[in-house]
DSSP file (Angstrom, degrees, kcal/mol; ACC not computed):
  #  RESIDUE AA STRUCTURE BP1 BP2  ACC     N-H-->O    O-->H-N    N-H-->O    O-->H-N    TCO  KAPPA ALPHA  PHI   PSI    X-CA   Y-CA   Z-CA
    1    1 A M              0   0    0      0, 0.0     2,-0.2     0, 0.0    84,-0.1   0.000 360.0 360.0 360.0 134.9   14.9   -7.2  -16.4
    2    2 A T        -     0   0    0     82,-1.6    84,-0.1     1,-0.1    81,-0.0  -0.533 360.0 -98.6 -75.0 142.0   17.0   -9.5  -14.2
    3    3 A A        -     0   0    0     -2,-0.2    -1,-0.1     1,-0.1     0, 0.0  -0.368  37.1-128.1 -59.5 139.1   15.0  -12.6  -13.0
    4    4 A C        -     0   0    0     77,-0.1    -1,-0.1    -3,-0.1    77,-0.1  -0.787  21.6-123.8 -90.2 120.9   13.8  -12.0   -9.4
    5    5 A P    >>  -     0   0    0      0, 0.0     4,-2.7     0, 0.0     3,-0.6  -0.312  20.1-118.3 -61.8 148.9   14.7  -14.8   -7.0
    6    6 A I  H 3> S+     0   0    0      1,-0.2     4,-3.1     2,-0.2     5,-0.3   0.866 112.8  59.9 -54.8 -38.6   11.8  -16.4   -5.3
    7    7 A E  H 3> S+     0   0    0      1,-0.2     4,-1.6     2,-0.2    -1,-0.2   0.897 111.2  41.0 -55.0 -40.8   13.2  -15.3   -1.9
    8    8 A D  H <> S+     0   0    0     -3,-0.6     4,-2.6     2,-0.2     5,-0.2   0.904 112.3  54.3 -74.4 -43.2   13.0  -11.7   -2.9
    9    9 A R  H  X S+     0   0    0     -4,-2.7     4,-2.7     1,-0.2     5,-0.2   0.960 112.2  44.9 -60.3 -48.0    9.7  -12.0   -4.7
   10   10 A L  H  X S+     0   0    0     -4,-3.1     4,-2.5     1,-0.2    -1,-0.2   0.889 112.8  49.8 -64.1 -37.0    8.1  -13.5   -1.5
   11   11 A A  H  X S+     0   0    0     -4,-1.6     4,-1.2    -5,-0.3    -1,-0.2   0.895 112.0  48.5 -68.8 -36.6    9.6  -10.9    0.7
   12   12 A I  H  X S+     0   0    0     -4,-2.6     4,-1.3     2,-0.2     3,-0.3   0.913 112.5  48.3 -64.7 -47.4    8.4   -8.1   -1.6
   13   13 A Q  H  X S+     0   0    0     -4,-2.7     4,-2.2    -5,-0.2     3,-0.3   0.912 107.9  56.2 -59.1 -42.4    4.8   -9.7   -1.6
   14   14 A D  H  X S+     0   0    0     -4,-2.5     4,-2.8     1,-0.2    -1,-0.2   0.818 100.8  58.3 -60.6 -30.0    5.0  -10.0    2.1
   15   15 A L  H  X S+     0   0    0     -4,-1.2     4,-2.0    -3,-0.3    -1,-0.2   0.917 107.1  46.2 -66.8 -40.0    5.7   -6.2    2.3
   16   16 A L  H  X S+     0   0    0     -4,-1.3     4,-2.3    -3,-0.3    -2,-0.2   0.883 113.1  49.8 -65.1 -40.4    2.4   -5.5    0.5
   17   17 A V  H  X S+     0   0    0     -4,-2.2     4,-2.4     2,-0.2    -2,-0.2   0.915 108.8  52.9 -65.3 -42.5    0.6   -8.1    2.8
   18   18 A A  H  X S+     0   0    0     -4,-2.8     4,-2.8     2,-0.2     5,-0.3   0.938 108.7  50.6 -60.4 -47.1    2.1   -6.3    5.8
   19   19 A Y  H  X S+     0   0    0     -4,-2.0     4,-2.7     1,-0.2     5,-0.2   0.948 112.3  46.3 -56.1 -51.0    0.7   -3.0    4.5
   20   20 A A  H  X S+     0   0    0     -4,-2.3     4,-2.2     1,-0.2    -1,-0.2   0.893 112.9  49.0 -65.1 -36.9   -2.8   -4.4    4.1
   21   21 A H  H  X S+     0   0    0     -4,-2.4     4,-0.9     2,-0.2    -1,-0.2   0.920 112.2  48.1 -66.8 -41.2   -2.8   -6.0    7.4
   22   22 A A  H  X>S+     0   0    0     -4,-2.8     6,-0.7     1,-0.2     5,-0.6   0.890 113.8  48.0 -65.7 -42.1   -1.6   -2.8    9.1
   23   23 A V  H ><5S+     0   0    0     -4,-2.7     3,-0.9    -5,-0.3    -1,-0.2   0.889 109.2  52.3 -60.9 -40.5   -4.2   -0.7    7.3
   24   24 A D  H 3<5S+     0   0    0     -4,-2.2    48,-0.4     1,-0.2    -1,-0.2   0.655  94.2  72.3 -75.6 -14.6   -7.0   -3.1    8.1
   25   25 A S  H 3<5S-     0   0    0     -4,-0.9    -1,-0.2    -3,-0.4    -2,-0.2   0.803  91.1-142.7 -66.0 -27.6   -6.1   -3.0   11.9
   26   26 A L  T <<5S+     0   0    0     -3,-0.9    -3,-0.1    -4,-0.5    -2,-0.1   0.716  88.6  45.4  64.6  22.8   -7.5    0.6   12.1
   27   27 A H  S   <S+     0   0    0     -5,-0.6     2,-2.2     1,-0.0     3,-0.3   0.453  70.7 105.7-158.6 -16.1   -4.7    1.4   14.5
   28   28 A D     >  +     0   0    0     -6,-0.7     4,-1.8     1,-0.2     5,-0.1  -0.415  28.6 152.1 -85.2  70.5   -1.3    0.2   13.5
   29   29 A L  H  > S+     0   0    0     -2,-2.2     4,-2.3     1,-0.2    -1,-0.2   0.885  75.2  53.0 -59.4 -41.7    0.4    3.4   12.4
   30   30 A D  H  > S+     0   0    0     -3,-0.3     4,-1.9     1,-0.2    -1,-0.2   0.881 107.9  51.9 -64.0 -40.9    3.8    2.1   13.3
   31   31 A G  H  > S+     0   0    0      2,-0.2     4,-0.5     1,-0.2    -1,-0.2   0.853 109.2  49.3 -66.4 -37.7    3.1   -1.0   11.1
   32   32 A I  H >X S+     0   0    0     -4,-1.8     3,-1.4     1,-0.2     4,-0.6   0.950 112.5  47.9 -68.3 -49.0    2.1    1.1    8.1
   33   33 A C  H >< S+     0   0    0     -4,-2.3     3,-0.6     1,-0.3    -2,-0.2   0.795 101.5  64.3 -62.6 -27.8    5.3    3.3    8.5
   34   34 A A  H 3< S+     0   0    0     -4,-1.9    -1,-0.3     1,-0.2    -2,-0.2   0.690  94.4  61.6 -66.3 -18.7    7.5    0.2    8.8
   35   35 A V  H << S+     0   0    0     -3,-1.4    91,-3.3    -4,-0.5     2,-0.3   0.816 104.3  58.4 -71.1 -32.6    6.5   -0.7    5.2
   36   36 A F  E << S-a  126   0A   0     -3,-0.6    91,-0.2    -4,-0.6     2,-0.1  -0.707  84.2-114.4-104.8 144.1    8.1    2.6    3.9
   37   37 A V  E >   -     0   0A   0     89,-2.4     3,-1.9    -2,-0.3    17,-0.1  -0.387  47.8 -98.1 -64.1 161.5   11.5    4.3    4.0
   38   38 A E  E 3  S+     0   0A   0      1,-0.3    17,-1.4    16,-0.1    18,-0.2   0.777 121.5  36.9 -58.4 -36.2   11.5    7.4    5.9
   39   39 A D  E 3  S+     0   0A   0     15,-0.2    -1,-0.3    16,-0.1    88,-0.1  -0.022  86.2 154.3-105.9  28.8   11.2    9.8    2.9
   40   40 A A  E <   -     0   0A   0     -3,-1.9    14,-3.0    86,-0.1     2,-0.5  -0.161  45.2-124.4 -62.4 152.0    8.8    7.6    0.9
   41   41 A Q  E     -aB 128  53A   0     86,-2.5    88,-1.8    12,-0.2     2,-0.5  -0.859  23.9-173.7 -95.1 125.7    6.4    9.1   -1.7
   42   42 A F  E     +aB 129  52A   0     10,-2.6    10,-2.8    -2,-0.5     2,-0.7  -0.878  13.4 178.0-122.5  92.5    2.8    8.0   -0.9
   43   43 A D  E     +aB 130  51A   0     86,-2.8    88,-0.5    -2,-0.5     8,-0.3  -0.864  25.6 152.7-118.6 100.3    1.0    9.3   -3.9
   44   44 A L    > > +     0   0    0      6,-2.2     5,-2.3    -2,-0.7     3,-1.7   0.041  41.8 115.4-108.4  21.7   -2.8    8.6   -4.2
   45   45 A S  G > 5 +     0   0    0      1,-0.3     3,-1.6     3,-0.2    -1,-0.1   0.808  66.7  66.6 -64.4 -28.0   -3.4   11.8   -6.3
   46   46 A G  G 3 5S+     0   0    0      1,-0.3    -1,-0.3    -3,-0.2    87,-0.2   0.659 106.5  40.5 -66.0 -17.3   -4.5    9.6   -9.2
   47   47 A I  G < 5S-     0   0    0     -3,-1.7    -1,-0.3     2,-0.1    -2,-0.2   0.043 128.5 -91.4-120.5  22.7   -7.5    8.6   -7.2
   48   48 A G  T < 5S+     0   0    0     -3,-1.6    -3,-0.2     1,-0.3    -2,-0.1   0.543  91.6 110.6  85.0   9.0   -8.4   12.0   -5.7
   49   49 A F  S   <S-     0   0    0     -5,-2.3    -1,-0.3     1,-0.2    -2,-0.1  -0.593  73.4 -77.0-108.1 175.5   -6.4   11.7   -2.5
   50   50 A P        -     0   0    0      0, 0.0    -6,-2.2     0, 0.0     2,-0.6  -0.151  30.9-126.4 -69.6 162.5   -3.3   13.7   -1.4
   51   51 A S  E     -B   43   0A   0     -8,-0.3     2,-0.3    -7,-0.2    -8,-0.3  -0.974  38.9-169.2-104.1 116.0    0.3   13.1   -2.5
   52   52 A L  E     -B   42   0A   0    -10,-2.8   -10,-2.6    -2,-0.6     2,-0.5  -0.772  17.7-153.3-112.8 154.1    2.4   12.7    0.7
   53   53 A T  E  >  -B   41   0A   0     -2,-0.3     4,-0.6   -12,-0.2   -12,-0.2  -0.981  55.2  -6.1-129.8 121.7    6.1   12.5    1.5
   54   54 A G  H  > S-     0   0    0    -14,-3.0     4,-2.2    -2,-0.5   -15,-0.2   0.065  86.5 -67.2  90.9 164.7    7.6   10.7    4.6
   55   55 A H  H  > S+     0   0    0    -17,-1.4     4,-3.5     1,-0.2     5,-0.3   0.875 123.8  56.9 -61.4 -46.4    6.4    8.9    7.7
   56   56 A A  H  > S+     0   0    0      1,-0.2     4,-2.4   -18,-0.2    -1,-0.2   0.930 111.2  43.1 -54.5 -46.7    4.9   12.0    9.5
   57   57 A Q  H  X S+     0   0    0     -4,-0.6     4,-2.0     2,-0.2    -1,-0.2   0.909 116.3  47.3 -69.7 -37.9    2.6   12.7    6.5
   58   58 A I  H  X S+     0   0    0     -4,-2.2     4,-2.0     2,-0.2     5,-0.2   0.917 111.4  50.9 -63.3 -43.5    1.6    9.1    6.0
   59   59 A R  H  X S+     0   0    0     -4,-3.5     4,-2.5     1,-0.2    -2,-0.2   0.924 110.7  49.2 -56.2 -47.0    1.0    8.7    9.7
   60   60 A G  H  X S+     0   0    0     -4,-2.4     4,-1.6    -5,-0.3    -1,-0.2   0.867 108.4  54.3 -66.1 -36.1   -1.3   11.7    9.8
   61   61 A F  H  X S+     0   0    0     -4,-2.0     4,-1.9     2,-0.2    -1,-0.2   0.912 112.9  41.8 -58.1 -46.4   -3.2   10.5    6.7
   62   62 A F  H  X S+     0   0    0     -4,-2.0     4,-2.8     2,-0.2     5,-0.2   0.769 107.9  58.9 -81.7 -25.9   -4.0    7.2    8.3
   63   63 A A  H  X S+     0   0    0     -4,-2.5     4,-1.5    -5,-0.2    -1,-0.2   0.929 110.9  43.9 -63.1 -39.4   -4.8    8.6   11.7
   64   64 A D  H  X S+     0   0    0     -4,-1.6     4,-0.9     2,-0.2    -2,-0.2   0.894 114.9  50.0 -69.8 -43.9   -7.5   10.7   10.0
   65   65 A T  H >X S+     0   0    0     -4,-1.9     4,-1.3     1,-0.2     3,-0.9   0.924 110.2  48.9 -60.0 -47.6   -8.6    7.6    8.0
   66   66 A F  H 3< S+     0   0    0     -4,-2.8    -1,-0.2     1,-0.3    -2,-0.2   0.845 103.2  59.8 -67.4 -33.2   -8.8    5.5   11.0
   67   67 A A  H 3< S+     0   0    0     -4,-1.5    -1,-0.3    -5,-0.2    -2,-0.2   0.799 111.4  43.7 -63.7 -27.4  -10.9    8.0   13.0
   68   68 A A  H << S+     0   0    0     -3,-0.9    34,-2.8    -4,-0.9    35,-0.5   0.721  99.2  84.3 -89.5 -22.0  -13.6    7.8   10.2
   69   69 A M  E  <  -C  101   0A   0     -4,-1.3    32,-0.2    32,-0.3     3,-0.1  -0.648  46.5-173.2 -97.3 138.5  -13.7    4.1    9.7
   70   70 A A  E    S-     0   0A   0     30,-3.2     2,-0.3     1,-0.4    31,-0.2   0.724  79.5 -22.8 -86.0 -31.2  -15.7    1.5   11.6
   71   71 A G  E     -C  100   0A   0     29,-1.3    29,-2.8     2,-0.0    -1,-0.4  -0.924  60.2-177.5-179.1 149.3  -14.0   -1.4    9.7
   72   72 A Q  E     -C   99   0A   0    -48,-0.4     2,-0.3    -2,-0.3    27,-0.2  -0.993   6.9-162.6-156.2 159.3  -12.2   -2.2    6.5
   73   73 A A  E     -C   98   0A   0     25,-2.5    25,-2.6    -2,-0.3     2,-0.4  -0.987   3.7-163.2-148.5 133.9  -10.7   -5.2    4.6
   74   74 A H  E     -C   97   0A   0     -2,-0.3     2,-0.5    23,-0.2    23,-0.2  -0.959   2.9-164.8-120.0 138.3   -8.2   -5.3    1.8
   75   75 A Y  E     -C   96   0A   0     21,-2.3    21,-2.1    -2,-0.4     2,-0.3  -0.993   8.9-161.0-126.0 123.7   -7.7   -8.4   -0.4
   76   76 A L  E     +C   95   0A   0     -2,-0.5     2,-0.3    19,-0.2    19,-0.2  -0.836  20.9 149.6-110.7 144.7   -4.5   -8.5   -2.6
   77   77 A T  E     +C   94   0A   0     17,-1.9    17,-2.8    -2,-0.3    -2,-0.0  -0.910  43.5  50.8-157.5 176.0   -4.0  -10.8   -5.6
   78   78 A N  E     -     0   0A   0     -2,-0.3     2,-0.1    15,-0.2    -1,-0.1   0.883  66.2-168.0  50.5  47.6   -2.3  -11.0   -9.0
   79   79 A F  E     -     0   0A   0     14,-0.2     2,-0.4    -3,-0.1    14,-0.2  -0.461   7.6-179.1 -66.1 135.5    1.2  -10.0   -7.7
   80   80 A A  E     -C   92   0A   0     12,-2.3    12,-2.3    -2,-0.1     2,-0.7  -0.960  26.5-142.4-138.6 121.4    3.6   -9.2  -10.5
   81   81 A I  E     +C   91   0A   0     -2,-0.4    10,-0.3    10,-0.2     3,-0.1  -0.747  23.9 177.7 -76.0 114.3    7.2   -8.1  -10.2
   82   82 A T  E     +     0   0A   0      8,-1.7     2,-0.3    -2,-0.7     9,-0.2   0.506  65.0  14.6-102.5  -6.7    7.4   -5.6  -13.1
   83   83 A A  E     +C   90   0A   0      7,-1.2     7,-2.3   -82,-0.0     2,-0.3  -0.937  63.4 168.0-160.9 145.2   11.1   -4.5  -12.6
   84   84 A Y  E     +C   89   0A   0     -2,-0.3   -82,-1.6     5,-0.3     5,-0.2  -0.921  14.5 163.3-163.1 133.9   14.0   -6.1  -10.5
   85   85 A D        -     0   0    0      3,-2.2     4,-0.1    -2,-0.3   -82,-0.1   0.198  68.7 -91.2-134.2  11.2   17.8   -5.3  -10.5
   86   86 A G  S    S+     0   0    0      2,-0.6     3,-0.1   -84,-0.1    32,-0.0  -0.213 120.9  37.4 109.8 -46.0   18.9   -7.0   -7.2
   87   87 A D  S    S+     0   0    0      1,-0.2    32,-2.3    31,-0.1     2,-0.3   0.443 118.9  38.7-119.9  -3.3   18.5   -4.0   -4.9
   88   88 A T  E     + D   0 118A   0     30,-0.2    -3,-2.2    36,-0.0    -2,-0.6  -0.967  62.7 166.6-139.2 153.9   15.4   -2.3   -6.3
   89   89 A A  E     -CD  84 117A   0     28,-2.0    28,-2.9    -2,-0.3     2,-0.4  -0.974  25.2-137.0-159.3 164.6   12.2   -3.7   -7.7
   90   90 A S  E     -CD  83 116A   0     -7,-2.3    -8,-1.7    -2,-0.3    -7,-1.2  -0.986  20.3-173.2-128.9 142.8    8.7   -2.7   -8.7
   91   91 A I  E     -CD  81 115A   0     24,-2.4    24,-2.2    -2,-0.4     2,-0.4  -0.985   8.5-162.3-132.9 145.6    5.6   -4.8   -7.9
   92   92 A R  E     +CD  80 114A   0    -12,-2.3   -12,-2.3    -2,-0.3     2,-0.3  -0.989  14.2 175.9-125.8 139.5    1.9   -4.4   -9.0
   93   93 A A  E     - D   0 113A   0     20,-1.8    20,-3.1    -2,-0.4     2,-0.3  -0.996  29.7-118.8-137.7 145.6   -1.0   -6.2   -7.2
   94   94 A Y  E     -CD  77 112A   0    -17,-2.8   -17,-1.9    -2,-0.3     2,-0.4  -0.632  33.5-164.5 -80.5 145.0   -4.7   -6.1   -7.6
   95   95 A V  E     -CD  76 111A   0     16,-2.6    16,-2.8    -2,-0.3     2,-0.5  -0.994  20.8-171.2-130.8 133.9   -6.7   -4.9   -4.6
   96   96 A T  E     -CD  75 110A   0    -21,-2.1   -21,-2.3    -2,-0.4     2,-0.4  -0.993  19.4-176.3-117.6 124.3  -10.2   -5.1   -3.5
   97   97 A G  E     -CD  74 109A   0     12,-3.1    12,-3.6    -2,-0.5     2,-0.4  -0.952   6.1-174.3-122.2 137.4  -10.9   -2.9   -0.5
   98   98 A M  E     +CD  73 108A   0    -25,-2.6   -25,-2.5    -2,-0.4     2,-0.3  -0.986   8.4 173.3-130.0 139.2  -14.1   -2.6    1.4
   99   99 A G  E     -CD  72 107A   0      8,-2.7     8,-2.1    -2,-0.4     2,-0.4  -0.992  23.2-148.5-147.0 157.1  -14.9   -0.3    4.3
  100  100 A K  E     -CD  71 106A   0    -29,-2.8   -30,-3.2    -2,-0.3   -29,-1.3  -0.982  23.8-135.2-121.7 131.4  -17.7    0.9    6.5
  101  101 A Y  E >   -C   69   0A   0      4,-2.6     3,-1.1    -2,-0.4   -32,-0.3  -0.581  13.1-131.0 -84.6 151.0  -17.7    4.5    7.9
  102  102 A K  T 3  S+     0   0    0    -34,-2.8   -33,-0.1     1,-0.2    -1,-0.1   0.817 112.0  55.0 -60.3 -34.7  -18.6    5.3   11.4
  103  103 A A  T 3  S-     0   0    0    -35,-0.5    -1,-0.2     1,-0.3     2,-0.1   0.502 126.1 -92.3 -78.6  -4.7  -21.0    7.9   10.1
  104  104 A G  S <  S+     0   0    0     -3,-1.1    -1,-0.3     1,-0.3    -2,-0.1  -0.160  83.9  60.3 102.9 161.4  -22.7    5.2    8.0
  105  105 A G        -     0   0    0     -3,-0.1    -4,-2.6    -2,-0.1    -1,-0.3  -0.101  60.7-132.0  71.5-176.2  -22.4    3.9    4.5
  106  106 A G  E     -D  100   0A   0     -6,-0.2     2,-0.3     2,-0.0    -6,-0.2  -0.882   3.0-129.0-158.9-176.7  -19.5    2.3    3.0
  107  107 A I  E     -D   99   0A   0     -8,-2.1    -8,-2.7    -2,-0.3     2,-0.4  -0.987   5.5-161.0-148.1 144.2  -17.1    2.0    0.0
  108  108 A T  E     -D   98   0A   0     -2,-0.3     2,-0.5   -10,-0.2   -10,-0.2  -0.996  13.4-167.8-129.4 129.6  -15.8   -0.7   -2.2
  109  109 A V  E     -D   97   0A   0    -12,-3.6   -12,-3.1    -2,-0.4     2,-0.5  -0.964  10.2-171.9-125.0 128.3  -12.6   -0.1   -4.2
  110  110 A N  E     +DE  96 135A   0     25,-0.6    24,-3.1    -2,-0.5    25,-1.6  -0.966  38.9 116.4-115.7 113.4  -11.3   -2.3   -7.1
  111  111 A G  E     -DE  95 133A   0    -16,-2.8   -16,-2.6    -2,-0.5     2,-0.4  -0.761  57.2 -92.7-153.7-163.8   -7.8   -1.2   -8.2
  112  112 A R  E     -DE  94 132A   0     20,-2.4    20,-1.8   -18,-0.3     2,-0.3  -0.991  24.8-145.1-130.4 136.2   -4.1   -1.9   -8.6
  113  113 A Y  E     -DE  93 131A   0    -20,-3.1   -20,-1.8    -2,-0.4     2,-0.4  -0.786   9.8-162.6 -93.4 145.5   -1.3   -1.1   -6.2
  114  114 A Y  E     -DE  92 130A   0     16,-2.3    16,-2.2    -2,-0.3     2,-0.4  -0.966   9.4-178.2-131.8 116.2    2.1   -0.1   -7.5
  115  115 A F  E     -DE  91 129A   0    -24,-2.2   -24,-2.4    -2,-0.4     2,-0.5  -0.963  16.2-161.0-115.9 126.1    5.0   -0.3   -5.1
  116  116 A D  E     -DE  90 128A   0     12,-2.7    11,-3.4    -2,-0.4    12,-1.7  -0.939  28.5-171.6 -99.4 128.6    8.6    0.7   -6.0
  117  117 A V  E     -DE  89 126A   0    -28,-2.9   -28,-2.0    -2,-0.5     2,-0.3  -0.821  17.3-159.2-124.9 157.8   10.8   -1.0   -3.3
  118  118 A V  E     -DE  88 125A   0      7,-2.7     7,-2.5    -2,-0.3     2,-0.5  -0.986  27.0-113.7-138.3 146.1   14.4   -1.0   -2.2
  119  119 A R  E     + E   0 124A   0    -32,-2.3     5,-0.2    -2,-0.3     2,-0.2  -0.686  43.0 175.1 -77.0 122.0   16.5   -3.4   -0.3
  120  120 A T  E >   - E   0 123A   0      3,-2.6     3,-1.6    -2,-0.5   -83,-0.0  -0.637  49.7 -95.4-119.1 175.9   17.5   -2.0    3.1
  121  121 A G  T 3  S+     0   0    0      1,-0.3     3,-0.1    -2,-0.2    -2,-0.0   0.628 128.2  50.2 -67.1 -14.0   19.3   -3.3    6.1
  122  122 A Q  T 3  S-     0   0    0      1,-0.5    -1,-0.3     0, 0.0     2,-0.2   0.207 124.7 -98.5-102.1   9.7   15.9   -4.0    7.6
  123  123 A G  E <  S- E   0 120A   0     -3,-1.6    -3,-2.6     2,-0.0    -1,-0.5  -0.672  73.9 -10.7 105.9-167.1   14.7   -5.8    4.5
  124  124 A W  E     + E   0 119A   0     -5,-0.2     2,-0.3    -2,-0.2    -5,-0.2  -0.505  64.5 179.3 -64.4 134.3   12.6   -4.6    1.6
  125  125 A K  E     - E   0 118A   0     -7,-2.5    -7,-2.7    -2,-0.2     2,-0.4  -0.974  29.5-113.2-135.8 154.7   10.9   -1.2    2.0
  126  126 A A  E     +aE  36 117A   0    -91,-3.3   -89,-2.4    -2,-0.3    -9,-0.3  -0.701  26.1 177.0 -86.6 131.7    8.6    0.8   -0.2
  127  127 A R  E    S+     0   0A   0    -11,-3.4   -86,-2.5    -2,-0.4     2,-0.3   0.593  75.4  21.7-105.4 -18.9   10.1    4.1   -1.5
  128  128 A R  E     -aE  41 116A   0    -12,-1.7   -12,-2.7   -88,-0.2     2,-0.4  -0.982  62.5-176.7-150.5 139.6    7.0    4.9   -3.7
  129  129 A Y  E     +aE  42 115A   0    -88,-1.8   -86,-2.8    -2,-0.3     2,-0.3  -1.000  10.7 160.6-137.3 136.1    3.4    3.8   -3.7
  130  130 A T  E     -aE  43 114A   0    -16,-2.2   -16,-2.3    -2,-0.4     2,-0.3  -0.921  14.2-162.4-141.1 169.5    0.6    4.6   -6.1
  131  131 A M  E     - E   0 113A   0    -88,-0.5     2,-0.3    -2,-0.3   -18,-0.2  -0.994   4.9-170.8-151.2 153.8   -2.7    3.2   -7.0
  132  132 A D  E     - E   0 112A   0    -20,-1.8   -20,-2.4    -2,-0.3     2,-0.3  -0.931  29.8-105.1-137.3 167.3   -5.4    3.3   -9.8
  133  133 A F  E     - E   0 111A   0     -2,-0.3   -22,-0.3   -22,-0.3   -24,-0.0  -0.699  16.3-170.3 -97.4 140.9   -8.9    2.0  -10.1
  134  134 A L  E    S+     0   0A   0    -24,-3.1   -23,-0.2     1,-0.3    -1,-0.2   0.777  91.5  26.5 -86.9 -41.3   -9.9   -1.1  -12.3
  135  135 A I  E    S- E   0 110A   0    -25,-1.6   -25,-0.6     3,-0.0    -1,-0.3  -0.990  96.5-115.0-129.1 124.0  -13.5   -0.3  -11.8
  136  136 A P        -     0   0    0      0, 0.0     2,-0.3     0, 0.0   -25,-0.0  -0.187  35.7-106.5 -54.8 148.7  -14.6    3.3  -11.1
  137  137 A I        -     0   0    0      1,-0.1     2,-0.3     2,-0.0   -28,-0.1  -0.622  34.6-116.3 -77.6 137.7  -16.2    3.9   -7.7
  138  138 A E              0   0    0     -2,-0.3   -30,-0.1   -30,-0.2    -1,-0.1  -0.548 360.0 360.0 -78.6 133.4  -19.9    4.4   -7.8
  139  139 A A              0   0    0     -2,-0.3    -1,-0.1    -3,-0.0    -2,-0.0   0.422 360.0 360.0 -82.9 360.0  -21.0    7.9   -6.7
């Protein structure tokens, strides 16, 4: 792996932070889509959610999610660049996410985000996103 320059590392980390901020807003669908290339793979099938392709499907998923949530917060840490070649990279980060449902009850998720990113004319964008759990969700 080529060493990742600090400027690229920080820009890639900022992309994940932008994603978390947009998700936690409970309304910023444009901000979420801005993180991804138009035909991005958004694959949460490993944690029991759908595998989606492209902005329209990602937008629909979050519109439905936002409609059900009263509030949520995601905290990211342990960023690691796991691959880098100058114009593409992969990053892993730990996430703790907490949410409250409008219908009552809540959820806490402890997991890892995996983003494959590409340098574009608009900066770094995600072309693939997946996630797994560090601690299983309590039923």
